[in-house]
C-alpha positions as CSV (number, residue, x, y, z in Angstrom):
1,M,-27.8,17.3,4.2
2,N,-26.7,19.9,1.7
3,T,-29.3,20.5,-1.0
4,L,-26.6,20.1,-3.7
5,L,-26.6,16.4,-2.9
6,N,-30.2,16.1,-3.9
7,D,-29.2,16.8,-7.6
8,P,-28.6,13.5,-9.5
9,I,-26.1,15.2,-11.9
10,N,-24.1,16.4,-8.9
11,I,-23.9,12.9,-7.5
12,E,-22.8,11.4,-10.8
13,L,-20.2,14.2,-11.1
14,L,-19.0,13.5,-7.6
15,K,-18.6,9.8,-8.3
16,L,-16.3,10.6,-11.2
17,V,-14.0,13.2,-9.6
18,C,-13.8,11.4,-6.2
19,A,-12.7,8.3,-8.1
20,G,-10.1,10.3,-10.0
21,E,-11.8,10.4,-13.3
22,G,-11.1,13.5,-15.4
23,I,-8.3,14.6,-13.1
24,D,-5.0,15.4,-14.9
25,V,-1.5,16.0,-13.7
26,N,0.0,18.9,-15.8
27,I,3.6,17.7,-16.3
28,S,4.6,21.0,-18.1
29,E,3.3,23.1,-15.2
30,L,5.3,20.9,-12.7
31,S,8.3,21.2,-15.0
32,K,8.3,25.0,-14.8
33,L,7.6,24.9,-11.0
34,L,10.5,22.6,-10.3
35,G,12.8,23.9,-13.0
36,K,13.4,20.5,-14.6
37,H,12.7,19.0,-18.1
38,R,9.2,17.7,-18.5
39,N,10.5,14.2,-19.5
40,T,12.4,14.1,-16.2
41,I,9.2,15.1,-14.2
42,Q,7.2,12.6,-16.2
43,S,9.6,9.8,-15.3
44,R,9.7,10.8,-11.6
45,Y,5.9,10.9,-11.4
46,E,5.5,7.5,-13.0
47,Q,8.1,6.1,-10.5
48,L,6.2,7.5,-7.5
49,L,3.0,5.8,-8.8
50,Q,4.7,2.5,-9.7
51,H,6.4,2.2,-6.3
52,E,3.1,3.1,-4.5
53,I,4.5,6.1,-2.8
54,I,1.5,8.1,-3.8
55,D,-2.0,7.4,-5.2
56,R,-3.3,8.9,-8.4
57,P,-5.0,12.3,-7.9
58,F,-8.7,12.7,-7.0
59,L,-11.0,15.2,-5.3
60,P,-11.4,14.5,-1.6
61,F,-14.9,14.4,-0.2
62,P,-14.8,15.9,3.3
63,W,-18.6,16.2,3.4
64,L,-18.7,12.5,4.2
65,L,-17.6,13.4,7.8
66,N,-20.8,15.5,8.1
67,E,-23.0,12.6,6.9
68,H,-21.1,10.1,9.1
69,P,-20.1,12.2,12.1
70,L,-19.4,9.3,14.4
71,L,-15.8,8.1,14.3
72,V,-15.2,4.8,16.0
73,I,-11.7,3.4,16.7
74,E,-12.0,-0.1,18.1
75,K,-10.0,-3.1,19.1
76,I,-11.9,-6.1,18.0
77,G,-11.5,-9.8,18.0
78,L,-12.3,-11.3,14.6
79,P,-11.8,-14.7,13.1
80,R,-9.1,-14.8,10.5
81,D,-10.9,-16.4,7.6
82,P,-11.7,-15.4,4.0
83,K,-15.3,-14.5,4.8
84,T,-14.3,-12.0,7.5
85,N,-11.5,-10.6,5.3
86,L,-14.0,-10.0,2.5
87,W,-16.3,-8.2,4.9
88,I,-13.4,-5.8,5.9
89,E,-12.6,-5.2,2.3
90,L,-16.1,-4.4,1.2
91,D,-17.9,-2.9,4.1
92,P,-18.7,0.8,3.4
93,N,-18.3,1.8,7.1
94,I,-14.8,0.6,7.6
95,W,-12.2,3.3,6.8
96,A,-9.2,1.3,7.8
97,A,-8.2,-1.9,9.5
98,F,-4.9,-3.1,10.9
99,F,-3.6,-6.4,12.2
100,F,-3.2,-5.8,15.9
101,K,-2.7,-8.0,19.0
102,E,-3.7,-7.0,22.5
103,E,-5.4,-9.2,25.0
104,E,-8.3,-11.0,23.2
105,Y,-8.2,-8.5,20.2
106,N,-6.5,-9.1,16.9
107,T,-7.7,-6.2,14.8
108,L,-7.8,-2.4,15.1
109,M,-10.5,-0.8,13.0
110,I,-11.3,2.8,12.1
111,E,-15.0,3.3,11.1
112,L,-17.4,6.0,10.2
113,H,-21.1,5.9,11.1
114,K,-24.2,8.1,11.1
115,D,-24.7,7.8,14.9
116,L,-24.4,5.5,17.8
117,Y,-27.6,3.6,17.0
118,D,-26.5,3.1,13.4
119,Y,-23.2,1.7,14.7
120,Q,-25.1,-0.8,16.9
121,L,-27.2,-1.9,14.0
122,W,-24.1,-2.3,11.9
123,K,-22.4,-4.5,14.4
124,E,-25.5,-6.7,14.9
125,R,-26.1,-6.9,11.1
126,S,-22.5,-8.2,10.5
127,L,-23.5,-11.3,12.5
128,T,-27.2,-11.8,11.6
129,D,-26.4,-11.4,7.9
130,D,-23.6,-13.9,8.3
131,M,-20.9,-11.5,7.1
132,V,-18.6,-12.3,9.9
133,S,-18.0,-15.7,11.4
134,S,-18.8,-15.7,15.1
135,R,-16.5,-17.5,17.5
136,S,-17.6,-20.9,18.7
137,G,-20.1,-20.6,21.6
138,I,-20.7,-16.8,21.4
139,D,-23.1,-14.7,19.4
140,Y,-21.3,-11.3,19.6
141,I,-18.0,-9.8,18.4
142,P,-15.8,-8.9,21.3
143,S,-14.6,-5.3,20.9
144,D,-13.4,-2.3,22.8
145,P,-14.6,0.9,21.0
146,I,-13.7,4.5,21.3
147,Y,-16.4,6.9,20.2
148,L,-15.4,10.3,18.7
149,S,-17.1,13.0,16.8
150,T,-15.8,14.2,13.5
151,K,-17.0,17.7,14.5
152,A,-14.2,17.6,17.2
153,I,-11.5,17.4,14.5
154,V,-8.9,20.1,15.2
155,K,-6.5,19.2,12.4
156,S,-6.9,17.0,9.3
157,D,-4.0,17.3,6.9
158,S,-2.8,14.1,5.3
159,A,0.0,16.0,3.6
160,A,1.5,17.2,6.8
161,P,4.1,14.4,7.2
162,I,5.9,15.4,4.0
163,N,7.9,17.8,6.1
164,T,9.1,15.0,8.4
165,F,9.6,12.8,5.4
166,R,11.9,15.5,3.8
167,E,13.8,16.0,7.0
168,N,14.5,12.3,7.4
169,F,15.5,12.0,3.8
170,K,18.1,14.8,4.3
171,L,19.4,13.1,7.3
172,G,19.9,9.9,5.2
173,F,17.4,7.8,7.1
174,H,15.7,6.5,4.0
175,P,17.5,7.0,0.7
176,T,15.0,4.5,-0.7
177,I,11.3,4.0,-0.1
178,N,9.3,1.0,-1.3
179,G,12.3,0.1,-3.4
180,L,12.6,3.5,-5.1
181,K,15.9,5.4,-4.8
182,L,15.0,8.9,-3.9
183,D,16.7,12.2,-4.8
184,E,15.9,15.8,-4.0
185,L,13.7,16.2,-7.1
186,S,11.6,13.1,-6.2
187,V,10.9,14.6,-2.8
188,D,10.1,18.1,-4.3
189,L,7.7,16.5,-6.7
190,L,6.1,14.4,-4.0
191,E,5.5,17.6,-1.9
192,A,4.0,19.4,-4.9
193,L,1.6,16.6,-5.7
194,L,0.5,16.2,-2.1
195,S,-0.3,19.9,-2.0
196,G,-2.2,19.7,-5.3
197,K,0.2,21.7,-7.4
198,G,0.0,20.9,-11.1
199,I,-3.2,18.9,-10.7
200,H,-6.4,20.0,-12.4
201,V,-9.9,18.8,-13.3
202,N,-10.5,18.3,-17.0
203,P,-14.1,19.4,-17.5
204,N,-14.1,18.2,-21.1
205,N,-13.7,14.6,-20.2
206,I,-16.2,14.7,-17.4
207,A,-18.7,16.6,-19.6
208,K,-18.5,13.8,-22.2
209,S,-19.2,11.2,-19.5
210,L,-22.2,13.1,-18.1
211,N,-23.4,14.3,-21.5
212,V,-23.5,17.9,-20.3
213,H,-21.7,21.1,-21.3
214,R,-18.1,21.6,-20.0
215,R,-19.2,25.0,-18.5
216,T,-21.9,23.2,-16.5
217,V,-19.3,20.8,-15.1
218,Q,-16.9,23.6,-14.2
219,R,-19.7,25.7,-12.6
220,R,-20.9,22.7,-10.5
221,I,-17.4,21.7,-9.4
222,D,-16.7,25.3,-8.3
223,L,-19.9,25.4,-6.3
224,L,-19.2,22.0,-4.7
225,I,-15.8,23.2,-3.6
226,N,-17.1,26.6,-2.3
227,E,-19.7,24.7,-0.3
228,K,-16.9,22.5,1.1
229,I,-18.5,19.3,-0.1
230,I,-15.3,18.5,-2.0
231,Q,-11.7,19.8,-2.0
232,P,-9.4,20.7,-4.9
233,P,-7.6,17.7,-6.5
234,V,-4.6,16.3,-4.8
235,C,-2.5,13.1,-4.5
236,R,-2.3,11.3,-1.2
237,F,-0.2,8.7,0.5
238,P,-1.8,5.3,0.1
239,R,-2.0,4.9,3.9
240,I,-3.6,8.4,4.1
241,W,-2.2,9.6,7.4
242,T,1.5,8.5,7.0
243,P,4.1,8.0,4.3
244,P,5.1,4.5,3.1
245,E,7.4,2.6,5.4
246,Y,6.5,4.9,8.4
247,F,4.8,3.8,11.6
248,L,1.3,5.2,12.2
249,V,0.9,6.0,15.9
250,I,-2.5,6.6,17.3
251,S,-2.2,8.3,20.7
252,K,-4.8,8.9,23.4
253,L,-3.5,11.8,25.5
254,E,-4.4,13.1,28.9
255,I,-3.7,16.9,28.9
256,I,-3.8,18.1,32.5
257,R,-2.8,21.7,32.0
258,N,-2.1,24.1,29.0
259,K,-4.5,22.2,26.8
260,P,-5.1,25.1,24.3
261,R,-1.3,25.7,24.0
262,I,-0.5,22.0,23.6
263,T,-3.4,21.5,21.1
264,K,-2.1,24.4,19.0
265,V,1.5,23.1,19.0
266,L,0.3,19.6,18.0
267,S,-1.8,21.0,15.2
268,E,1.3,22.7,13.9
269,D,3.5,19.6,14.2
270,S,4.3,18.0,10.9
271,H,4.3,14.5,12.5
272,V,0.5,14.9,13.2
273,S,-1.9,14.4,10.4
274,L,-5.1,14.1,12.4
275,L,-6.0,15.6,15.8
276,L,-9.3,15.4,17.6
277,K,-10.7,16.6,20.9
278,A,-11.8,13.6,22.8
279,N,-13.6,12.5,26.0
280,V,-12.4,8.9,26.4
281,G,-12.0,8.1,30.1
282,R,-9.1,10.3,31.3
283,Y,-8.0,11.1,27.8
284,N,-9.0,14.4,26.1
285,L,-7.0,14.5,22.9
286,L,-6.4,11.9,20.2
287,A,-3.7,12.2,17.6
288,F,-2.6,10.3,14.5
289,S,1.1,10.8,13.9
290,S,3.8,9.3,11.7
291,F,7.4,8.3,12.4
292,Y,10.0,6.4,10.5
293,R,11.3,4.6,13.6
294,I,9.6,3.9,16.9
295,G,12.6,5.5,18.7
296,D,11.8,8.7,16.9
297,H,8.4,8.7,18.4
298,L,9.7,8.0,21.9
299,A,12.2,11.0,21.5
300,W,9.3,13.2,20.2
301,E,7.1,12.2,23.1
302,E,9.9,13.0,25.6
303,D,10.4,16.4,24.0
304,Y,6.8,17.2,24.6
305,D,7.1,16.1,28.2
306,Q,10.1,18.4,28.7
307,R,8.5,21.4,26.9
308,F,5.2,21.1,28.9
309,T,6.4,19.8,32.3
310,G,3.6,18.5,34.4
311,S,1.0,19.2,31.6
312,I,0.8,15.8,29.9
313,G,-0.5,12.9,32.1
314,A,-1.4,9.4,30.9
315,V,-0.7,8.4,27.3
316,K,-1.8,5.3,25.4
317,N,-0.1,4.6,22.1
318,F,-1.0,2.1,19.3
319,Y,2.0,1.5,17.0
320,L,0.8,0.4,13.6
321,S,3.6,-0.6,11.1
322,P,3.1,-0.8,7.3
323,A,3.1,-4.6,7.7
324,M,0.2,-4.4,10.1
325,T,-2.0,-2.6,7.5
326,F,-4.9,-4.8,6.4
327,A,-7.0,-2.4,4.4
328,I,-7.4,1.4,3.9
329,H,-10.4,2.6,2.0
330,Q,-9.3,6.0,0.9
331,Q,-12.1,6.6,-1.6
332,Y,-14.2,3.4,-1.3
333,I,-16.4,4.6,1.5
334,T,-17.0,7.9,-0.3
335,L,-18.1,6.1,-3.5
336,A,-20.2,3.7,-1.4
337,Y,-22.0,6.7,0.1
338,L,-22.5,8.3,-3.3
339,N,-23.9,5.1,-4.8
340,A,-26.3,4.8,-1.9
341,R,-27.3,8.4,-2.5
342,T,-28.0,7.6,-6.2
343,D,-30.3,4.7,-5.1
344,Y,-32.1,7.0,-2.7
345,L,-32.7,9.7,-5.3
346,R,-33.8,7.1,-7.8
347,G,-36.3,5.7,-5.3
348,K,-37.7,9.2,-4.7
349,D,-38.2,9.6,-8.4
350,I,-40.0,6.3,-8.7
351,M,-42.4,7.2,-5.9
352,K,-43.2,10.6,-7.5
353,T,-44.0,8.8,-10.8
354,M,-46.2,6.3,-9.1
355,K,-48.1,9.0,-7.3
356,K,-48.7,10.9,-10.5
357,E,-50.0,7.8,-12.2
358,Q,-52.4,7.0,-9.4
359,K,-53.9,10.5,-9.8
């Protein structure tokens, strides 16, 4: 636990910036950068938002991966009813969920937990607290989990697929996305926003919300960024790891030889947004990658086999289309953590007050 997270003002500040409050897109700056009139840039930006090609800007909170270092990817069999759907939407440990069918499982979930015991308690609590309907005759949720450590992340770059997106656009694969007709400027602006260009924190607005001086806000934000608790403001794709209308492919990979070289090449590959070292049966790497067509992924996979002959063994792929996306909680789990942190600090203050009064 970083001591900066023991400061209630820091926590309230994080709640605001991680929710996108006080974050501005400087249209004039982007206009100069892209060499177009500000009205044109404003129009393109609004179109990207309206067609859900990007989310509004916010400050990412990578420190959450330190507080919840257990990453669980699991196939799970859940009842399809409103109660279970609400649990998936509101549970603060579920990062993403996808409709998925394999054997007895119908959902693929990506979760973050403090440790293995915390995960076990979470699974038990979902039934004992009646948050999930159990299937008739059983008192457990059938699942097949993969346990990974966030400390084993080799690459985490949600903006990486923009290069593949641009290449596919130039090839004419998707002149429209989510109903929006694209042009070169739209793609240029999208790339700029994903890399954080023209996006700034407005300390004045935040200072008013917190009732502190603007310099205090700026100093604290700078410190939180330097300590790697938060990152500078960016826009992201709504599905985090992949552009709209693209397949998200989660791959378990068995690397037999040349693991350092293959890991390096994958980490530099624009298709790959998340890459982790793994120890899951025979598999020792896990990758999140994005492709516009499944055939593109098959060709990409074949290219790696040819480049590294005899080095890649077994591969297990999960293909997740946009239509299979049930929920992705880009900022929700961050805000849930920060709210819990507020409750914890408030409880500590109450205990201190009670002890003083007893004396």
